[in-house]
LONU-416675 format. One record per residue: residue in three letters; residue number from 1; x, y, z of N, C-alpha, C in turn. Coordinates in steps of 0.1 Angstrom, whole numbers, plus 5000, padded with zeros to 4 digits. Example, Ala and Ser with C-alpha at 12.3 -4.5 7.8 and 13.67 -1.06 7.14 Angstrom:
<atoms>
ATOM  code  pos  n_east  n_north  n_up  ca_east  ca_north  ca_up  c_east  c_north  c_up
ATOM   Ala    1    5132     4943  5078     5123      4955   5078    5132     4967  5078
ATOM   Ser    2    5128     4978  5071     5137      4989   5071    5129     5000  5079
</atoms>
This chain:
<atoms>
ATOM  code  pos  n_east  n_north  n_up  ca_east  ca_north  ca_up  c_east  c_north  c_up
ATOM   Met    1    2931     2823  9524     2923      2817   9535    2932     2809  9544
ATOM   Lys    2    2941     2801  9538     2950      2793   9546    2959     2801  9556
ATOM   Lys    3    2963     2813  9551     2972      2822   9559    2963     2827  9571
ATOM   Val    4    2950     2831  9568     2942      2836   9578    2940     2826  9589
ATOM   Val    5    2938     2813  9586     2936      2803   9596    2948     2801  9604
ATOM   Ile    6    2960     2801  9597     2972      2799   9605    2975     2811  9614
ATOM   Leu    7    2973     2823  9609     2975      2835   9618    2966     2835  9630
ATOM   Ser    8    2953     2831  9628     2943      2831   9639    2948     2820  9649
ATOM   Ser    9    2953     2809  9645     2957      2799   9654    2970     2803  9661
ATOM   Leu   10    2979     2810  9654     2991      2815   9661    2987     2825  9672
ATOM   Leu   11    2978     2834  9669     2974      2844   9678    2968     2838  9691
ATOM   Ala   12    2959     2827  9688     2953      2821   9699    2963     2813  9708
ATOM   Ala   13    2973     2807  9701     2983      2799   9708    2994     2808  9715
ATOM   Gly   14    2998     2819  9709     3009      2827   9714    3006     2839  9722
ATOM   Phe   15    2993     2844  9722     2990      2856   9729    2978     2853  9738
ATOM   Ser   16    2980     2845  9748     2969      2842   9758    2968     2853  9767
ATOM   Leu   17    2956     2855  9773     2954      2866   9783    2962     2864  9795
ATOM   Pro   18    2967     2875  9801     2975      2874   9813    2967     2870  9825
ATOM   Ala   19    2974     2864  9834     2967      2860   9847    2962     2873  9854
ATOM   Ile   20    2952     2871  9863     2947      2882   9870    2958     2887  9880
ATOM   Ala   21    2960     2900  9880     2970      2905   9889    2963     2913  9900
ATOM   Asp   22    2971     2921  9907     2967      2927   9919    2960     2941  9917
ATOM   Val   23    2963     2947  9906     2957      2960   9903    2951     2959  9889
ATOM   Lys   24    2938     2963  9888     2931      2964   9875    2928     2978  9872
ATOM   Val   25    2932     2982  9860     2929      2996   9855    2919     2995  9844
ATOM   Glu   26    2908     3001  9847     2897      3002   9837    2897     3015  9830
ATOM   Leu   27    2895     3015  9817     2896      3027   9809    2882     3031  9804
ATOM   Ser   28    2879     3044  9804     2866      3048   9799    2866     3046  9784
ATOM   Pro   29    2854     3046  9778     2853      3043   9763    2861     3053  9754
ATOM   Glu   30    2864     3065  9759     2871      3075   9751    2886     3072  9750
ATOM   Leu   31    2891     3064  9759     2905      3062   9760    2910     3050  9753
ATOM   Thr   32    2921     3051  9747     2928      3039   9740    2941     3037  9747
ATOM   Leu   33    2944     3024  9750     2956      3021   9757    2967     3019  9746
ATOM   Leu   34    2979     3026  9748     2990      3025   9738    3002     3018  9743
ATOM   Ala   35    3005     3018  9756     3016      3012   9762    3015     3010  9777
ATOM   Val   36    3021     2999  9782     3021      2996   9796    3035     2994  9801
ATOM   Asn   37    3038     3002  9811     3052      3002   9818    3063     3002  9807
ATOM   Gly   38    3062     3012  9798     3072      3014   9789    3072     3006  9776
ATOM   Ser   39    3063     2996  9775     3063      2987   9764    3049     2987  9757
ATOM   Glu   40    3050     2986  9744     3037      2985   9736    3033     2970  9735
ATOM   Asp   41    3041     2961  9739     3038      2947   9738    3031     2942  9751
ATOM   Phe   42    3018     2946  9752     3010      2941   9764    3000     2931  9761
ATOM   Gly   43    3001     2925  9749     2993      2913   9746    2979     2916  9740
ATOM   Glu   44    2970     2921  9748     2956      2922   9744    2954     2931  9731
ATOM   Lys   45    2963     2941  9729     2961      2950   9718    2961     2944  9704
ATOM   Trp   46    2966     2931  9703     2967      2925   9690    2953     2921  9685
ATOM   Tyr   47    2944     2918  9694     2931      2913   9689    2919     2919  9696
ATOM   Ser   48    2920     2929  9703     2909      2935   9710    2911     2950  9713
ATOM   Asn   49    2900     2957  9715     2901      2971   9719    2901     2971  9734
ATOM   Thr   50    2913     2971  9740     2915      2968   9754    2908     2979  9763
ATOM   Arg   51    2900     2975  9771     2892      2984   9780    2898     2982  9794
ATOM   Glu   52    2906     2973  9797     2912      2971   9810    2925     2964  9809
ATOM   Val   53    2933     2966  9819     2946      2960   9820    2949     2956  9834
ATOM   Asn   54    2955     2944  9836     2958      2939   9849    2973     2941  9852
ATOM   Leu   55    2977     2946  9863     2990      2950   9867    2994     2944  9881
ATOM   Asn   56    3007     2944  9883     3011      2940   9896    3010     2952  9906
ATOM   Asp   57    3010     2949  9919     3010      2959   9929    3022     2968  9928
ATOM   Gly   58    3021     2981  9932     3032      2989   9932    3032     3000  9921
ATOM   Asp   59    3044     3004  9917     3045      3015   9907    3041     3009  9893
ATOM   Asn   60    3033     3017  9886     3029      3013   9872    3028     3025  9863
ATOM   Gln   61    3029     3023  9850     3027      3035   9841    3020     3030  9829
ATOM   Ile   62    3010     3038  9824     3003      3035   9812    3003     3047  9803
ATOM   Leu   63    3003     3044  9790     3002      3055   9780    2989     3054  9773
ATOM   Val   64    2981     3065  9773     2968      3065   9767    2966     3077  9758
ATOM   Arg   65    2955     3077  9750     2951      3089   9744    2936     3088  9742
ATOM   Val   66    2930     3100  9740     2916      3101   9737    2914     3098  9722
ATOM   Glu   67    2904     3089  9719     2900      3087   9705    2885     3087  9705
ATOM   Lys   68    2879     3098  9698     2865      3099   9699    2860     3107  9687
ATOM   Leu   69    2848     3103  9682     2841      3110   9671    2834     3122  9677
ATOM   Ile   70    2837     3134  9671     2831      3146   9676    2822     3152  9666
ATOM   Pro   71    2810     3156  9669     2801      3163   9659    2806     3177  9655
ATOM   Gln   72    2807     3179  9642     2812      3192   9638    2805     3196  9625
ATOM   Ala   73    2797     3207  9626     2791      3212   9614    2782     3202  9607
ATOM   Gly   74    2774     3195  9614     2765      3185   9608    2772     3172  9604
ATOM   Asp   75    2785     3170  9607     2792      3158   9603    2800     3154  9616
ATOM   Trp   76    2808     3143  9614     2816      3138   9625    2831     3138  9621
ATOM   Ala   77    2839     3142  9631     2853      3142   9629    2860     3134  9640
ATOM   Lys   78    2871     3127  9637     2878      3119   9647    2888     3128  9654
ATOM   Phe   79    2886     3127  9667     2896      3135   9676    2905     3125  9682
ATOM   Asn   80    2918     3127  9679     2929      3119   9686    2937     3129  9694
ATOM   Ser   81    2937     3127  9707     2945      3136   9715    2960     3132  9714
ATOM   Lys   82    2968     3140  9720     2982      3136   9721    2984     3125  9732
ATOM   Pro   83    2993     3116  9730     2995      3105   9740    2998     3111  9754
ATOM   Met   84    2992     3105  9764     2994      3110   9778    2999     3099  9787
ATOM   Val   85    3010     3102  9795     3016      3093   9804    3010     3094  9818
ATOM   Val   86    3006     3083  9823     3000      3083   9836    3008     3073  9845
ATOM   Ser   87    3015     3078  9855     3023      3070   9864    3017     3070  9878
ATOM   Phe   88    3015     3059  9884     3008      3058   9897    3013     3046  9905
ATOM   Asn   89    3009     3046  9918     3012      3035   9927    2999     3031  9933
ATOM   Ala   90    2996     3018  9932     2984      3012   9938    2986     2998  9942
ATOM   Asn   91    2978     2994  9952     2979      2980   9957    2964     2975  9959
ATOM   Asp   92    2962     2963  9954     2949      2956   9956    2937     2965  9953
ATOM   Glu   93    2938     2971  9941     2927      2981   9938    2922     2978  9924
ATOM   Ile   94    2909     2982  9922     2904      2984   9908    2902     2999  9907
ATOM   Val   95    2909     3005  9897     2908      3019   9895    2903     3022  9880
ATOM   Lys   96    2897     3033  9878     2892      3037   9865    2898     3050  9861
ATOM   Leu   97    2903     3050  9848     2909      3062   9843    2900     3068  9832
ATOM   Ser   98    2898     3081  9833     2888      3087   9823    2892     3102  9822
ATOM   Pro   99    2887     3109  9811     2889      3123   9810    2882     3130  9822
ATOM   Ala  100    2888     3141  9826     2883      3148   9838    2869     3155  9834
ATOM   Phe  101    2866     3157  9822     2853      3163   9818    2849     3156  9805
ATOM   Lys  102    2836     3158  9802     2830      3151   9791    2834     3158  9778
ATOM   Ile  103    2839     3151  9768     2843      3156   9755    2832     3153  9745
ATOM   Asp  104    2823     3162  9744     2811      3159   9736    2809     3170  9725
ATOM   Gly  105    2818     3178  9722     2817      3188   9711    2830     3195  9709
ATOM   Ile  106    2830     3204  9699     2843      3210   9694    2848     3219  9705
ATOM   Gln  107    2840     3225  9713     2845      3234   9724    2852     3226  9735
ATOM   Ala  108    2846     3214  9738     2852      3205   9748    2865     3200  9743
ATOM   Gln  109    2865     3196  9730     2877      3191   9724    2889     3201  9724
ATOM   Asn  110    2885     3214  9721     2895      3224   9721    2900     3226  9736
ATOM   Ala  111    2891     3226  9745     2895      3227   9759    2905     3216  9764
ATOM   Phe  112    2902     3204  9759     2910      3193   9763    2924     3194  9756
ATOM   Glu  113    2924     3198  9744     2937      3199   9737    2946     3210  9743
ATOM   Lys  114    2939     3221  9748     2946      3231   9754    2951     3227  9768
ATOM   Asp  115    2943     3220  9776     2947      3217   9790    2941     3203  9793
ATOM   Pro  116    2948     3192  9788     2943      3178   9790    2944     3174  9805
ATOM   Lys  117    2933     3168  9809     2932      3164   9823    2925     3150  9824
ATOM   Leu  118    2930     3142  9833     2924      3129   9835    2921     3127  9849
ATOM   Asp  119    2912     3118  9852     2908      3114   9866    2912     3099  9868
ATOM   Leu  120    2918     3096  9879     2920      3082   9882    2914     3079  9896
ATOM   Leu  121    2903     3071  9896     2895      3069   9908    2894     3055  9912
ATOM   Thr  122    2892     3052  9925     2889      3039   9930    2875     3036  9928
ATOM   Gln  123    2871     3023  9930     2857      3020   9929    2848     3028  9938
ATOM   Ser  124    2853     3032  9950     2845      3040   9959    2846     3055  9956
ATOM   Gly  125    2852     3059  9945     2852      3073   9941    2863     3081  9946
ATOM   Asn  126    2873     3075  9953     2884      3082   9959    2895     3085  9948
ATOM   Asn  127    2901     3096  9948     2912      3100   9939    2924     3092  9942
ATOM   Val  128    2931     3087  9931     2944      3080   9932    2954     3090  9927
ATOM   Asn  129    2964     3093  9935     2975      3102   9931    2982     3096  9919
ATOM   Phe  130    2985     3105  9910     2993      3100   9898    3001     3112  9892
ATOM   Asn  131    3012     3109  9885     3019      3118   9878    3014     3118  9863
ATOM   Phe  132    3012     3130  9858     3007      3131   9844    3016     3140  9836
ATOM   Ala  133    3017     3135  9823     3025      3143   9813    3020     3140  9799
ATOM   Val  134    3020     3150  9791     3018      3147   9776    3031     3142  9771
ATOM   Leu  135    3031     3131  9764     3044      3125   9759    3051     3134  9750
ATOM   Pro  136    3063     3139  9753     3071      3147   9744    3078     3139  9734
ATOM   Gly  137    3084     3146  9724     3092      3139   9714    3084     3135  9701
ATOM   Ser  138    3090     3128  9693     3085      3124   9680    3080     3110  9680
ATOM   Tyr  139    3068     3108  9675     3062      3094   9675    3050     3094  9664
ATOM   Ser  140    3046     3082  9661     3035      3080   9652    3030     3066  9654
ATOM   Val  141    3018     3064  9648     3012      3050   9648    3022     3040  9642
ATOM   Leu  142    3029     3044  9631     3037      3035   9624    3050     3032  9632
ATOM   Thr  143    3056     3043  9637     3069      3041   9644    3068     3037  9658
ATOM   Gly  144    3056     3039  9664     3054      3035   9678    3058     3046  9688
ATOM   Tyr  145    3056     3042  9700     3058      3052   9711    3070     3048  9720
ATOM   Glu  146    3076     3036  9719     3085      3032   9729    3098     3040  9729
ATOM   Lys  147    3102     3045  9718     3114      3053   9718    3112     3066  9726
ATOM   Ala  148    3100     3073  9723     3097      3085   9730    3095     3083  9745
ATOM   Leu  149    3089     3071  9748     3087      3068   9762    3100     3065  9769
ATOM   Thr  150    3109     3058  9763     3122      3056   9769    3129     3069  9772
ATOM   Ala  151    3129     3078  9762     3135      3091   9764    3129     3099  9776
ATOM   Tyr  152    3116     3098  9776     3108      3105   9787    3112     3099  9801
ATOM   Asn  153    3111     3086  9802     3114      3079   9815    3129     3081  9819
ATOM   Ser  154    3138     3081  9809     3152      3083   9812    3154     3097  9818
ATOM   Lys  155    3148     3107  9812     3149      3121   9817    3143     3122  9830
ATOM   Gln  156    3132     3115  9833     3125      3116   9846    3131     3107  9857
ATOM   Gly  157    3140     3099  9853     3147      3090   9862    3138     3078  9866
ATOM   Asn  158    3128     3074  9857     3119      3063   9860    3126     3050  9855
ATOM   Ala  159    3136     3045  9862     3143      3034   9858    3135     3021  9857
ATOM   Glu  160    3124     3020  9865     3116      3008   9865    3108     3007  9852
ATOM   Phe  161    3107     3017  9845     3099      3017   9832    3107     3017  9820
ATOM   Leu  162    3120     3016  9821     3129      3015   9810    3130     3001  9805
ATOM   Pro  163    3133     2999  9792     3134      2986   9786    3145     2978  9793
ATOM   Thr  164    3143     2965  9794     3154      2956   9799    3163     2953  9788
ATOM   Gln  165    3175     2947  9791     3185      2944   9781    3178     2934  9770
ATOM   Thr  166    3170     2925  9775     3163      2916   9766    3154     2923  9757
ATOM   Gln  167    3146     2933  9762     3136      2940   9754    3143     2948  9744
ATOM   Ser  168    3155     2954  9747     3161      2963   9738    3171     2956  9728
ATOM   Ala  169    3173     2943  9730     3182      2935   9721    3177     2934  9707
ATOM   Pro  170    3186     2933  9697     3181      2932   9683    3173     2919  9681
ATOM   Val  171    3163     2920  9672     3155      2909   9670    3163     2898  9661
ATOM   Ala  172    3161     2886  9665     3168      2875   9657    3161     2873  9644
ATOM   Asn  173    3166     2879  9634     3159      2878   9621    3160     2864  9615
ATOM   Thr  174    3170     2857  9618     3171      2843   9613    3160     2834  9618
ATOM   Thr  175    3156     2836  9631     3145      2828   9636    3132     2832  9629
ATOM   Ile  176    3130     2845  9627     3118      2849   9621    3118     2844  9606
ATOM   Gln  177    3129     2844  9600     3130      2839   9586    3126     2825  9585
ATOM   Asn  178    3130     2817  9595     3126      2803   9595    3111     2801  9596
ATOM   Val  179    3104     2810  9603     3089      2809   9604    3083     2813  9590
ATOM   Ile  180    3089     2824  9585     3084      2828   9572    3086     2818  9561
ATOM   Gln  181    3097     2811  9561     3099      2800   9551    3090     2789  9554
ATOM   Ser  182    3086     2786  9566     3077      2775   9569    3063     2779  9564
ATOM   Leu  183    3059     2791  9565     3046      2795   9559    3046     2794  9544
ATOM   Ser  184    3057     2797  9538     3058      2797   9523    3059     2783  9518
ATOM   Gly  185    3065     2774  9525     3067      2760   9521    3056     2751  9524
ATOM   Asn  186    3058     2738  9520     3048      2728   9522    3051     2720  9535
ATOM   Val  187    3047     2725  9547     3051      2719   9559    3038     2717  9568
ATOM   Glu  188    3039     2709  9577     3028      2707   9587    3026     2719  9595
ATOM   Phe  189    3013     2722  9598     3010      2734   9606    3017     2733  9620
ATOM   Ser  190    3018     2721  9626     3023      2720   9639    3038     2725  9639
ATOM   Ala  191    3045     2724  9628     3059      2729   9628    3059     2744  9628
ATOM   Val  192    3049     2750  9620     3048      2764   9620    3045     2770  9634
ATOM   Gln  193    3035     2763  9640     3031      2768   9653    3043     2766  9663
ATOM   Ser  194    3051     2756  9662     3062      2754   9671    3072     2765  9669
ATOM   Asp  195    3075     2768  9656     3085      2779   9654    3080     2792  9659
ATOM   Phe  196    3067     2795  9657     3061      2807   9662    3062     2809  9677
ATOM   Leu  197    3059     2798  9684     3059      2798   9699    3073     2799  9704
ATOM   Ser  198    3083     2796  9696     3097      2797   9701    3102     2811  9700
ATOM   Leu  199    3095     2820  9694     3099      2834   9692    3096     2842  9705
ATOM   Ser  200    3104     2852  9708     3101      2861   9719    3089     2870  9715
ATOM   Asp  201    3084     2878  9725     3073      2886   9722    3076     2897  9712
ATOM   Ile  202    3088     2902  9712     3092      2912   9702    3093     2906  9688
ATOM   Glu  203    3098     2893  9687     3099      2886   9675    3086     2883  9669
ATOM   Arg  204    3076     2879  9678     3063      2876   9673    3056     2888  9668
ATOM   Lys  205    3058     2900  9674     3053      2912   9669    3058     2915  9655
ATOM   Lys  206    3071     2914  9653     3077      2917   9640    3072     2907  9629
ATOM   Phe  207    3070     2894  9633     3065      2884   9624    3051     2887  9620
ATOM   Leu  208    3042     2891  9630     3028      2893   9627    3027     2906  9618
ATOM   Gln  209    3035     2916  9620     3035      2928   9612    3038     2924  9597
ATOM   Trp  210    3048     2915  9596     3051      2910   9582    3040     2902  9576
ATOM   Ala  211    3034     2893  9584     3024      2884   9578    3011     2892  9574
ATOM   Ile  212    3007     2902  9582     2995      2909   9580    2995     2916  9566
ATOM   Ile  213    3007     2921  9562     3007      2929   9550    3010     2921  9538
ATOM   Gln  214    3012     2908  9539     3015      2899   9528    3002     2897  9520
</atoms>
């Protein structure tokens, strides 16, 4: 119980919602957000099923997939599509991303798997131009998508979506170990919180992955 309280407080302290930006992307209920601008560390995914994401004006890229229960032979089966890369340019807009057709049965699922298509529309129903690709390469929920995304963006020449030197630098294991030792020892919570807040986003992610499985 003590660990749950500490983790909840750390999440609240360290992963606040981003400020409102110039472009808002809303996702239809079938879509799950996997990465934003080449990174899986977009904040909200740690504690909510993200239905929208705020971005800056200009070029942006999101990685999504369809996740939906499909009726099959009197039962239900989970359909997870392959991850799809959507790159677009927008300014001062609210746009909505959704499958181009309704996926409500096995035939529609098969059609989407064979030829996946998405729509990106403004609030007034106008189409937003975007580049679309099924993410190539090897990936999984456990290993993540950043490596495959980096390879894809490198090949496509999308330098703006490649990891920065800071993002690609090795995680400081000694800093994380200090926080782990703080949780294990008899210390004030304020010290634990202070150590946690001193971590980078990548370090926080690694620490939370460790803490959740303990």
